[in-house]
N, C-alpha and C positions, 0 to 999 in steps of 0.2 A: 216823180219821187224816186230817189235812189237810196238803196239800203246797203250797209256794209256791216256784216256780222264778224265778230271776233271773240276771242276768249276761250276757245276750245282747247283741249289737251288730253293728257292721259292722267288718270287719277285712280287710286285704289278704292275699292268698295267701301262705302261709309264716308268718303271724302266729299269735298265741295268744289264747285267751280262757279264762276259768274260769267255769263255771256253778255256781250254788249252788242247793240245794233244802232249804229249811227245813221240817222236819216237826214236827207237833204231834199229840199223842195218847198213848195208853197202850201199853205193851209194845212200843215201837218196835224194841227189839233183836231181837224175834222176826220182824221183817219183812226180807225181801230188798228192797233198794232198787235201782231201775233207771232208766236213761236211755233214752229212745226219741226218734226224730226222724221228721218227716214233711216231705218236700220237695214243692213244688207238683206236682200231678198224679200223685203216687206214694203208695203205701201207707205207713203208719207202719211203721218198722222198729226192731228192737232195736239198741241201741248198746253198753250196758255194764250190769253189775249188780254188787252187792256185798252180802255178808251182814254180817259184823261187822267185818272188817278187810281190808286189802289182800291177806291170804293167801287170801281166798275171793272172787275176782273172776272175771268173765267178760266177754269183748269180742267184738263182731263182727269178722270178719277185716279189714275195710276200715279200721278205726281202731286195730287192734293196733299197739303201738309208738309211736303218736302221741297217743292219749288215755289218761288215767289217772283212774280213779274212786277216790275215797277217802271216808272217813266219819269225822266227828268225833262220837262217840257222846254226849259230854257236852253238846254244842251241838245235838244232834239235826239235824245238817246233813250232807248228802251233796254232794260236789263232783265236777265233771267238768272236769279240766284238759285243754284241747285245744291241742295244739301242731302245728306244720307244717300248718296248715289249708289246705284245698283248696277250690276253687269248688264241688265236688260235696258238700262238707259243709254247704252252705247248706240250711237247713231250720228248722222250728219244733221246738225241743227240749222234751221233756216229761219230768218225773220221775214215777216211779210206785212203788208199793209192793205187795208181796204177802206173805202169810203163809208162813213157811218150810214147805216140804212141799206147798204148793199150787201149781197150775200158773198160775193167772190173776192178773195184776196188777189189783187191784180199786180201788185208790186212785190218783188222777191229779192232778197239778198243772195249772196253766193254760197252760203253755207259754211259752217265751221264744225270740224270733227270733234266729237266727244267720245273718249274711250274709257270705260270703267273696267278695271281688272279685278278679278276675284281673289 
């Protein structure tokens, strides 16, 4: 499985961005797709994940209600719509994939920078 993240940029606080993660490989519907982020000097943290549809999603509490993860299975693409962005959302965002039923995300994209200015 190969993952390619895109869509990062610089935005003012309160603004929006949409990240995309294009996936290639076999059996992608069997993978849970996730977004993680890593801010300077901090550990990488989980942001959101999705299995097959918006009916099976998970978010970290700090983004709940502001970020929405979705998945276009025919395009093998996962999105992260980020609204009401805050300076503390500034980080490199990574998409990742893990096999359903397994704990570890084993496939990672290259990351895309999101910078939110105050």
